[in-house]
C-alpha positions in Angstrom: 150.5 150.1 -25.7 147.3 147.9 -26.0 146.2 149.7 -29.2 149.4 148.7 -31.0 148.9 145.1 -30.1 145.3 145.1 -31.3 146.0 146.8 -34.6 147.7 145.5 -37.7 151.2 146.5 -38.9 150.0 146.6 -42.5 146.5 146.9 -44.1 144.6 143.8 -45.3 145.1 143.5 -49.0 141.9 141.7 -50.2 138.4 142.0 -48.7 136.3 140.3 -51.3 136.6 137.0 -53.2 134.7 137.2 -56.5 134.9 133.4 -57.0 132.9 132.7 -53.9 131.1 136.0 -53.3 132.5 135.9 -49.8 133.4 139.2 -48.1 135.9 139.5 -45.2 137.2 142.5 -43.5 134.7 145.3 -43.4 132.5 146.9 -46.0 129.3 148.9 -46.8 127.8 145.4 -47.4 128.2 144.2 -43.8 124.5 144.9 -43.1 123.4 144.1 -46.6 124.6 140.5 -47.5 122.0 140.2 -50.2 123.8 142.9 -52.1 127.2 141.2 -52.0 126.7 139.9 -55.5 127.1 143.5 -56.7 130.8 143.4 -55.8 131.5 140.7 -58.3 130.4 142.9 -61.2 131.8 146.2 -59.9 135.1 147.7 -61.2 138.2 146.9 -59.1 138.2 149.2 -56.1 140.5 152.2 -56.1 143.0 152.1 -53.2 142.6 154.9 -50.6 143.8 155.5 -47.1 142.5 157.6 -44.2 143.9 158.7 -40.9 141.9 157.9 -37.8 143.4 160.6 -35.5 143.1 160.0 -31.8 144.0 163.2 -30.1 145.9 162.8 -26.8 143.9 165.2 -24.7 143.1 164.5 -21.0 140.0 162.9 -22.4 140.9 161.2 -25.7 139.0 162.5 -28.7 138.8 161.5 -32.4 139.2 164.2 -35.0 136.7 164.2 -37.9 136.0 166.4 -40.9 132.9 167.5 -42.7 133.4 167.3 -46.5 132.3 170.3 -48.6 129.0 169.9 -50.5 130.6 170.1 -54.0 133.0 167.2 -53.9 132.3 164.3 -56.4 132.0 161.6 -53.7 130.6 161.6 -50.2 129.8 165.3 -50.4 128.8 166.9 -47.1 129.5 163.8 -45.1 131.5 163.3 -41.9 134.8 161.6 -42.8 138.3 160.9 -41.6 141.0 162.9 -43.4 142.2 160.9 -46.4 142.0 160.1 -50.0 143.2 158.1 -53.0 146.6 156.5 -53.0 148.9 158.4 -55.4 151.5 156.0 -56.4 153.6 158.8 -57.9 154.3 160.2 -54.5 153.1 157.7 -51.9 155.2 154.6 -51.1 152.2 153.1 -49.3 149.0 153.8 -47.4 150.8 155.3 -44.4 152.3 158.0 -46.7 148.8 158.6 -48.2 147.1 159.0 -44.9 149.8 161.4 -43.6 149.9 163.4 -46.9 146.2 163.7 -47.1 145.9 164.8 -43.5 148.3 167.6 -44.1 146.7 168.6 -47.4 143.1 168.5 -46.2 143.4 170.0 -42.7 147.0 171.1 -42.2 147.8 168.4 -39.6 151.5 168.0 -39.9 153.2 164.6 -39.6 155.4 165.7 -36.7 152.3 165.7 -34.5 151.3 162.2 -35.5 152.4 158.8 -34.0 151.1 156.0 -36.2 149.8 153.0 -34.2 148.6 150.5 -36.8 145.8 149.7 -39.3 142.2 148.7 -38.9 140.7 146.1 -41.2 140.5 147.5 -44.8 137.1 148.7 -45.7 135.3 148.3 -49.1 133.0 151.2 -49.9 130.0 150.9 -52.1 131.4 153.8 -54.1 134.3 151.7 -55.2 137.1 152.4 -52.8 139.3 150.0 -50.9 140.0 152.1 -47.8 143.0 151.4 -45.5 142.4 153.2 -42.1 145.6 154.1 -40.2 145.0 154.8 -36.5 147.4 157.3 -34.9 147.9 159.2 -31.7 148.0 162.9 -32.3 149.8 165.4 -30.0 147.2 168.1 -29.2 149.5 171.1 -29.7 148.7 171.1 -33.5 147.2 174.1 -35.4 144.9 173.1 -38.2 144.6 174.8 -41.6 141.6 173.2 -43.3 141.5 173.4 -47.1 138.2 175.2 -47.9 137.9 173.4 -51.2 137.6 170.1 -49.5 136.8 170.6 -45.8 133.8 172.5 -44.6 134.5 171.9 -40.9 136.6 170.0 -38.4 135.5 168.8 -35.0 136.4 166.3 -32.3 134.3 163.6 -30.6 135.2 161.9 -27.3 136.6 158.5 -28.0 134.5 157.1 -25.1 131.3 158.2 -26.9 132.4 156.5 -30.1 133.4 153.3 -28.3 130.1 153.0 -26.5 128.1 150.5 -28.6 124.8 151.9 -27.4 125.6 154.9 -29.7 126.0 152.6 -32.7 122.7 152.6 -34.5 121.4 150.8 -37.5 119.7 153.1 -40.0 118.5 152.6 -43.5 117.7 154.6 -46.7 116.9 153.9 -50.3 120.1 153.7 -52.4 120.0 153.0 -56.2 116.4 151.8 -55.9 117.0 149.4 -53.0 116.8 149.7 -49.3 120.3 149.7 -47.8 121.2 149.4 -44.1 124.2 151.1 -42.5 125.7 152.0 -39.2 125.2 155.6 -37.9 126.5 157.3 -34.8 124.7 160.6 -34.3 126.6 163.1 -32.1 124.7 166.3 -31.3 124.0 167.9 -34.7 126.6 165.8 -36.4 125.6 162.7 -38.3 128.4 160.1 -38.6 127.3 157.3 -40.8 128.3 154.9 -43.6 132.0 154.0 -44.1 133.1 156.3 -41.3 130.7 154.8 -38.8 131.7 151.3 -40.0 135.4 152.0 -39.4 134.6 153.4 -36.0 132.8 150.2 -35.2 135.8 148.2 -36.4 138.0 150.3 -34.1 135.8 149.2 -31.2 136.1 145.6 -32.3 139.8 145.9 -32.5 140.3 147.6 -29.1 137.7 145.7 -27.1 136.9 142.5 -28.9 138.1 139.1 -27.9 
C-alpha cells in the first residue's frame, strides 16, 4: 500500500534543537518562525500520541472528535483521539494511540490496522505529539466518553487532502499575533495542531 511506503515505521524522536533554535518535523511554530525562540525556554514537551483514523468506506473518511468544553487543554476543539503517553501501561506511542482511541470513543483495536507514523508534532501547549495513521474497518460501533468527547464526526479524506481547503488564519495568543492552519468543514472548524497534522498527511501521501 502506498500509504505504508510514505509513512514512518516509528515516530521522529526530536523536533527542536535548543542549541541552534532550529525546528524540524512539524509544530505550531511552522507559520510563526519568529516565535521559535520560545521553544528554547519552554519546559521539555510531554510525549503524547494520537490516532489518525482513516475509515475504509467506499469514499475514505477521517474520523475526528470534538473535545468537551471543560477539559484543561484544547477544550472544545476538533481533535484526533489520543492523549499523553502513560509509561506504566504503554510500551510505546502505538499502544497509547490505540488505548486512547478505545477509552475516548470506544474504537476497539480489532478494527484498526496501523499503517505508520506522520512526522512528530510539537504543540505550543507543550506536547510532543506522535500521530499514528491507521485504516479502520467501518463496522465499528463507537461509545464516546461524555467526560472527554462532545461529538464524533467524519470528513471525506478527499476534502482534507485538497490543499485549496487548507487556509491560513490568525488570532492573538498570549499577547502576540499567531498564524495557524485551518480547514473549515461545514460548521466544524478544524485548526491548529489537528490541521497541521492533516497538512503533514497530505505532504506524506502526495509530496515528492
